[in-house]
C-alpha positions, 0 to 999 in steps of 0.5 A: 342339815341340822341347822336347816331344821333349827331355822325352820323351827325358829321360823315357826316360833316367830310366826306364832308370835307374829300371829298375836301382833298382826296388823290385820286384827279385827274384833276378838270373836273374828280373829283367826289365822289360817297358819298351816303346816303342809306336806305333799307328794308329787309326780315330777315330769321332765319337759324340754329335755334334749331330743330322745331323752325320756324318763325311765321310772316314776319320778317324785318329790316330797314337800313339807313346810309351814305357811304364815297367813296374812289376811287382807280383809275383814272377812279374812277370806283373802290374804297372802301367805309366806312360808319356808319348807324342804323338798326332796326330789328324784328324777329318773331318766336316760340322760347319763352324767359321767364325771371325768378326771379333770372334773368336767361332766359329760352327758349322753343318752344311755345306749339301748343295749346298756343294762341298768337298774336306775339312773337318776338325779337326787336333789334336796332344796330349802323352799320359800313360797309366797302365795295369794290366798282365797278361801271360804273359811270362818272362825269356827269352820275348819272345813272349807274350799281354798285356792292358793297360787303363787311363786316358790323360790328354791335353794339347792342344798344337795344335788347328786347324779347316780347310776345303779347297775347289777355290778356298780353304784356310781354317784357324785355331787353334780355342780351343774344343777342350778343352785337357785330355782323358782316356779309358779304353783297352784293348789286348790281343794277342800279341807285336808285334801288338795290338788297341787301343780307347779311349773318351774320357770328356771332350767334344772341345769346351769346355762350352756350345758350340752350333751356330747352330740351338741344338744343344749340341756335345759330341762324344766320340771312340772309337778302334779300331785296332792298337798295336805294342810294341817291346822 
């Protein structure tokens, strides 16, 4: 985990140096970049889950990172952004995962008469967004409208299944969670406050995973929430 933070700091340093030598340079009084740190909080909606499987509590994600701005025109209101960041995710559902002694993982719906506090997937990713950017900013105007959209690639650094009841806490690293995931996203808003939405194009789990009653497990996540930019 420490090495990931070091890599992120190195990325920020390189990006700040690149700002001085960008190919997209205009006259000195117009030269500016919308390099930004961002943080966000989202609600995670599980879609395409096996029949009868639902969410049992508030599922969430926290995102944070840095975006390097690459303007494409003289007005600098159109450009690309590339970045790196981290996300922490929790999915609460009634899809129970049990690890057998031979290492296989079996999945089933939690019985209605089974009492539990929470059943969840905990996942952490390092993320790499690539986006197309439009905004009506100027060199001296830090309050502006924006529309950013793109694709985000995520690499799993931690993925656990966890069940908590009044008597037990059962947790294990789940290798069935897909290591590389990706999705499309859109965010728009004014100044610091912006709406964020993401639809994952990849399944949450690896291919060919089934419940004990033979249903294919191929859920995807839809995220909706707020993202805040810090100049």
